[in-house]
Each structure stands twice: as structure tokens, then as C-alpha cells.
N, C-alpha and C positions, 0 to 999 in steps of 0.2 A: 066704762070706756077702755078700749084696748088698741093695741097696735099689731097689725099683721105684716109679717115680712115675707114677701113673695119673691124675693131675689134668689135666683138659682145660678150657681156657678158651675159651668160645664167644664170638666177636666179635659185637657188636651189629649187627643188620641195619638198613641204611638204604636207603630208596628212592633217594636221591641217589647213593649209592655203586654200587648195582646198576645203575641207569640209566647212570651214567658208564662202568661196565665194559662194558655192552652197546653203548653208542655208540662207545666206543674200538675195540672188537673189530669192529664193523660198518665203521667207517671204515677199519680196516686191510684189510678185504676189499673196499674201494671201493664200498660201498653208499651211495648219495647221501642217502637219507632216513633216516639213523640217528636223527634226533631225533623221528621219528614214533612211537617206542615210548613207551607210557605204562606206568610201573611203579608198582604199589601194593604196600605191604608191611604185613603184619599178623603180628606175631610172627616166626616163621621162614618164613612163607609169602609168596611173591612172585606177584602177579597181573600178567600181561603183556597189554596190549591194543595191538595194532599192525595195520598193513596190510602184509602181505608180498606180494611180486610173484612168488614161486615157493615150492614146497615146500622147496627148499634154503635159502632165506632164512628161512623160518619155523623150520626145524630149527636154523639158525645162532643165531637169537635165543634159542631155548630152551636150547641148549647153553651160551651165554654167561651166561644167568641162572643155570643150575645151577652154573657155574664160579665164581660170586661167593661169597666166604666167608660162612658163616652161613646159607646158603639150605638149607631142609629140605624145601620143597615149592614146585613151580611150577604155577600155574594158568594155562593157555594160553587166552587169548581172542583169539588172532591170527586174522585173516581173510585170505583170499587174494584179491588184487585183480589181475585180468588186464588 
């Protein structure tokens, strides 16, 4: 006989926390303009507005946003700047 606990507590999503996660991750990757990302949060949805210098940088920002706890949807409004 056993007991299974299926209770899941979802953390509250905060624009400040998501932005901090993205900035920290970009800094670890030596991206100089990590503060250029604007993060908007509505419910579990995150909107990213940034100027990326390559497709790789754009993907990086998206991946870090998805990696933040509580994120259910990422709306990417990132533009490429060459």
C-alpha cells in the first residue's frame, strides 16, 4: 500500500526574476548588452523584446526565458540587428 502525492505548486512568475535569469545567462555567455532585453509578464506568459546580433543570440534569449520557473508561453518580439 502506498500514497502518491500529485500536488504541484506553481511558482509566481515575475518579470524581474525572468529578466534577471536572462541577464545572468547572457553574461555567462559573454554577451555585453544583456540589459537590452525587455521582459513583460502576464500570467504565465512572457513577452521578450530585444535586439539580438545573431540568430544564436536570439535563440539563447528564448531558451533562457523558457528555462525560468513558471513560464508557460514565450512571445518573441526579438529583432535582429546586424
